C-alpha positions in Angstrom: 238.8 105.1 230.7 237.3 108.5 230.2 237.4 107.9 226.5 235.2 104.8 227.0 232.6 106.8 228.9 232.7 109.5 226.2 232.3 106.9 223.5 229.3 105.5 225.2 227.7 108.9 225.6 228.3 109.8 222.0 226.9 106.5 220.8 223.7 107.2 222.7 223.3 110.5 220.7 224.9 109.5 217.4 223.7 106.1 216.2 226.4 105.5 213.5 228.9 105.6 216.4 227.8 102.1 217.4 228.5 100.9 221.0 229.1 97.4 219.6 232.2 98.7 217.7 233.7 99.6 221.1 232.8 96.2 222.5 234.5 94.5 219.6 237.6 96.7 219.7 238.2 96.8 223.5 239.6 93.3 223.9 242.0 94.0 221.0 243.1 97.4 222.2 243.0 96.7 226.0 243.7 93.0 226.3 244.0 93.1 230.1 241.4 95.7 230.9 238.6 95.1 228.3 236.0 94.3 231.0 236.6 97.7 232.7 236.5 99.6 229.5 233.4 97.9 228.2 231.7 98.5 231.6 232.7 102.2 231.5 231.4 102.5 227.9 228.1 100.9 229.0 227.9 103.4 231.8 228.3 106.3 229.3 225.7 104.8 227.0 223.1 104.4 229.8 223.7 108.0 231.0 223.0 109.1 227.4 219.9 107.0 227.3 218.7 108.4 230.6 218.8 111.9 229.1 216.6 110.6 226.2 214.3 109.0 228.7 213.9 112.2 230.8 213.4 114.3 227.7 210.7 112.0 226.5 209.1 111.9 229.8 209.0 115.7 230.2 208.4 117.0 226.7 207.0 114.3 224.4 203.3 114.9 225.1 203.3 118.5 223.8 205.4 117.5 220.8 203.3 114.5 220.0 200.1 116.5 220.0 201.4 118.9 217.4 203.0 116.3 215.2 200.5 113.5 215.6 198.5 114.4 212.5 201.5 114.9 210.3 203.1 111.6 211.5 199.9 109.6 210.9 199.8 110.8 207.3 203.5 110.1 206.8 203.2 106.7 208.5 200.2 105.8 206.3 202.2 106.5 203.2 205.2 104.6 204.5 203.2 101.5 205.5 201.8 101.2 202.0 205.3 100.8 200.5 206.9 98.4 203.1 207.4 94.7 202.7 205.4 92.1 204.5 208.5 91.2 206.7 209.0 94.8 207.7 205.3 95.2 208.5 205.5 92.1 210.7 208.5 93.5 212.6 206.7 96.8 213.1 203.7 95.0 214.5 205.8 93.0 216.9 207.8 96.1 218.0 204.5 98.1 218.7 203.1 95.1 220.6 206.2 94.9 222.8 206.3 98.7 223.3 202.6 98.6 224.4 203.7 96.3 227.3 206.1 98.7 228.8 203.8 100.0 231.5 202.9 96.5 232.7 204.7 95.6 235.9 206.1 92.2 234.9 206.3 92.4 231.1 207.6 96.0 230.9 211.0 95.2 232.4 211.3 92.2 230.0 210.7 94.4 227.0 213.4 96.9 228.3 215.7 94.0 228.9 215.1 92.6 225.3 215.8 96.1 223.8 219.0 96.5 225.9 220.2 92.9 225.6 219.4 91.9 222.0 218.3 95.1 220.4 214.7 94.2 219.6 212.7 96.3 219.9 215.4 98.9 219.3 216.7 100.4 222.5 216.3 104.0 221.2 212.6 103.3 220.7 212.2 101.5 224.1 213.9 104.5 225.8 211.6 107.1 224.4 208.5 104.9 224.9 209.5 104.2 228.5 209.8 107.9 229.2 206.5 108.6 227.6 204.8 105.8 229.5 206.3 107.1 232.8 208.1 103.9 233.6 210.2 104.2 236.8 213.5 105.9 236.0 215.3 103.6 238.6 213.8 100.5 236.9 214.8 101.8 233.5 218.4 102.4 234.6 218.8 99.0 236.3 217.3 97.0 233.5 219.0 98.9 230.7 222.4 98.7 232.4 222.1 95.0 233.0 220.9 94.3 229.5 223.5 96.5 227.7 226.3 95.3 230.0 225.5 91.7 229.3 225.3 92.3 225.5 228.6 94.2 225.3 230.5 91.9 227.7 229.4 88.8 225.8 230.3 90.5 222.5 233.8 91.3 223.9 234.2 87.9 225.4 233.5 86.3 222.0 236.2 88.5 220.5 238.6 87.3 223.3 237.8 83.7 222.5 238.5 84.4 218.8 241.8 86.0 219.6 242.8 83.0 221.8 242.2 80.5 219.0 245.4 79.1 217.5 245.2 78.8 213.8 
């Protein structure tokens, strides 16, 4: 159980250690307790995301001022070399992130990031911190979205295991 929480924490900090990997593996490794393990892993992930949120909320403004000019130049170069599809995704992501501080649409954006991964939860987490979204709201919505996504993923694996070929 502690391993599940640690895996969730590590996946919040180290993106290649993807939380979906745990969600897929848990029903195979823990056939009777996969729900508990996936829930514990989700808890670890959300705790890790909360640290990102708080760091963004407290320190991003100073960092952004110093880096804004440099990032604008780099982004301008990068935009010129991206495909039309990628540009469209970036526009949609930015539009959704801009909705975070709205009382009704903000939680839906956070839920989309946590539940389906678009916009990416890492981006939503930092943006929510910068935009001073309520930490309690962030924790509740992110936990519900991630828990639903990981439990559904694991449940689908269980259904696949139960199929008789």
